C-alpha positions in Angstrom: -154.5 21.0 99.8 -157.2 21.3 102.2 -160.9 20.2 102.5 -161.8 23.2 104.7 -163.3 26.5 103.7 -161.1 28.5 101.4 -161.6 32.3 100.6 -162.5 32.8 97.1 -159.6 35.3 96.5 -157.2 32.7 97.9 -158.5 30.1 95.7 -158.5 32.2 92.5 -154.8 33.0 93.4 -153.9 29.4 94.1 -155.7 28.2 90.8 -153.5 30.8 89.0 -156.3 32.9 87.5 -154.5 36.0 89.0 -150.9 36.7 89.7 -151.3 38.1 93.2 -154.0 37.6 95.8 -154.7 41.4 95.8 -155.4 41.4 92.1 -157.8 38.4 92.8 -159.7 40.3 95.7 -159.8 43.5 93.5 -161.4 41.4 90.8 -163.9 39.9 93.1 -164.9 43.3 94.6 -164.9 44.7 91.2 -167.7 42.3 90.1 -165.6 40.2 87.7 -166.1 37.1 89.6 -169.5 35.4 90.3 -170.3 32.4 92.3 -173.3 30.4 91.2 -174.6 33.4 89.3 -174.2 35.8 92.3 -171.9 38.6 92.9 -169.8 37.9 95.9 -167.2 39.6 98.3 -163.4 38.5 98.6 -164.1 36.8 101.9 -166.6 34.4 100.7 -165.8 30.8 101.0 -165.9 28.6 97.8 -167.1 24.9 98.1 -166.4 22.0 95.8 -169.1 22.0 93.0 -169.5 25.8 92.9 -169.7 27.3 89.5 -167.3 30.4 89.0 -167.8 33.0 86.2 -164.4 34.7 86.0 -163.8 37.7 83.7 -160.2 38.5 83.1 -159.3 41.1 80.5 -161.3 40.1 77.4 -161.7 36.4 78.3 -164.4 34.9 80.4 -164.1 31.5 82.1 -166.7 29.3 83.5 -165.4 26.9 85.8 -166.5 24.2 88.4 -164.4 24.0 91.6 -163.1 20.5 91.9 -160.5 20.8 94.7 -160.0 23.4 97.5 -156.6 24.8 98.0 -155.0 28.1 99.6 -151.6 27.1 98.7 -150.2 28.4 95.3 -148.3 25.6 93.5 -147.2 24.6 90.0 -149.5 25.3 87.1 -150.0 21.5 86.5 -151.4 21.3 90.1 -153.5 24.4 89.6 -155.3 23.0 86.6 -156.5 20.1 88.7 -158.3 22.5 91.1 -161.1 23.3 88.6 -162.8 22.0 85.4 -163.7 24.5 82.7 -166.9 23.9 81.0 -167.1 23.0 77.2 -169.1 26.1 76.5 -166.5 28.3 78.1 -163.8 26.7 76.2 -165.5 27.0 72.8 -166.6 30.7 73.4 -162.9 31.6 74.5 -161.5 29.9 71.4 -163.8 31.8 69.0 -163.2 35.1 70.7 -159.4 34.4 70.4 -159.8 33.7 66.7 -161.8 36.8 66.1 -159.2 38.8 68.0 -156.5 37.4 65.7 -158.5 38.3 62.6 -158.9 41.7 63.7 -155.3 42.2 64.6 -154.2 40.6 61.3 -154.6 43.8 59.3 -152.9 46.0 62.1 -149.6 47.8 61.4 -146.8 47.1 63.8 -143.8 49.2 64.6 -140.7 48.5 62.4 -138.5 45.8 63.7 -135.6 48.3 64.4 -135.0 52.0 64.7 -134.2 54.1 61.5 -130.5 54.4 60.6 -128.7 57.2 59.0 -129.9 56.5 55.5 -133.5 55.8 56.7 -133.5 59.2 58.4 -132.3 60.9 55.3 -135.0 59.2 53.3 -137.7 60.1 55.8 -136.6 63.7 55.7 -136.6 63.7 52.1 -140.1 62.3 52.0 -141.4 64.8 54.4 -139.5 67.7 52.7 -137.8 68.8 55.8 -134.2 69.0 54.7 
């Protein structure tokens, strides 16, 4: 861990928001990461106390930078690099609950491939003897 300046793409990678640094840089340049409400470039340095708004897939995180690091470590250490705001946590939980309710009625593929008997029944049902 360092107390110097750290690029935002390195910090996002070290905090485990993105799997690779190139994915983090692509998210920053794509406008999915805002620092203190402003869109930034991947080379911008983050400071302790900066508020980051990170949009990843369908989830949006609002975090406050607590510690600067450019080294990727275990997830337990990565969680100490930031503090997520309460509003962000509740919003993500409600969005997750809504997604689960939407997917509740969704049909999933069968657990296994059809066997010989199943294929015969399917052909008989579709009348393609």
